[in-house]
N, C-alpha and C positions, 0 to 999 in steps of 0.2 A: 239830362234829356231837359229844359227848360223852356218855358214861352217867353222867356227874358230873350233879347239880342245880345252878341258880345259877351257871352259868358266865357270865361277862361276854365280851363279845365283844374280839376284841385289837384290830381296827381296822373302822370306818364302823359301820354301825347296824343291821346284821341281826343277828337273834337266835342263840344258841347253841341249836341243837337240842339236844334231848336224847332217847336211844335207851335201851330196857333194854340191861341187863350181862347178859350169858351166857356161859356156861363150855361147855367139851366135856362135860361131866358132867351136864350136862343138855340134853336135846334140845329139850326145851319152850321153854325160855329162847332156845335157838339159833335156833329156827325165828320167835319172837316178835321176835328181833332182826332178825332176815333180810326178813320181811315191813316192818318198820318201815323199814329201810335200802332195800329193793328202790322203798318209796313215795317217800322224800328224793330218791332218786336219777333216778326218774323226774321226778318236780316240778323240782328243779333243773338236771337234766345237765351235771353238773359237768365241767369240761375235763377236770381231775386232781384226783387224790386220795392224799391222803399221810395213811400211818398208822402211830402209835407202838404201836399197842393188840394187844392178846389177841384173845380170839375174834371181838368184834364188829369190831375192825379186818381181820382178816384177812377177815370177809364182806366188809366194805366194798371191799377190792380185787376179793375175788372177781365181786362185785354190779358193781362200778364198770367192771372191764375188759368185762364179756360187755354193758353200756351203749355202750362204745366211750371211755371215758376215760380218760388214762393215767394209771399208779400207782406212788406208791414207798414201800416198805416201811422203816421206820427201825427196826430190833431194840431192844428197851429196854437202857437203859444196865444193867439189874438182871442180866443175860444174858452174864457175863463168862467163861464155859469154854465153853459152845457157843451156838448160835442157838435162839432160842425155837420151842416146837412150831408156833406160827404162821406164824412167819418161815420155818420150813419149810416149811409148807401153802401159803403164796403163792410158794413158790421158782419156777414155770413160768408164774407168772401176773403179777408184778409186773414193770412195766417197768425199775424201779431197787430193787435191796434192800441195804439201807446195815446195818452194824454198827458201835457204837459203840466198839469194842476192836479195835485193831490186830492183835491176835494171832489174830481170827476172821476176817479178810479174807480171800477165796479166788477169785481169778478163774476159777479153773476152774468154783468152784460158781454163781458170778457176786453172791458178795457182795463188797462193796466199802466201804473204811475213809474217810472225810474228814474223819474227827474226832468230838469227842464233843459231843450237843445239850445244852444247860444249860436 
C-alpha cells in the first residue's frame, strides 16, 4: 500500500493499494487515511505490517497492532539527527523500531540499527 499513485507490485500479482496522504496538520485527511487503512486491514488481515512512512505509515502501525498484526517501523533515512515524530508516535506500539543511522540507535528506548535500506 502506498500514498503514491501507479505503483507496481514488487512481487506477485497483487495490486499496490493507494491510500490518501495525510499529515498531522490536517485532521480531516488523517481521519480519511485512517478509514481507508482500517478497511484495508480488515479486508486483508495482514500478519505483519512494515512501514517507513510518515503519518499514514504510523496510522497503519497503530491500526495494524489493534488488529493483532506484528509491526515493524523503519525510520526514514532522512532523519539523521533525531527520530521522526511518527517514529516517536509508534514507540510503545511497534514490535520492532529501526533507525537507519547508527548514532540514533538506543536500546533503552527500543531503537535498533541494522543498517540502511536503499
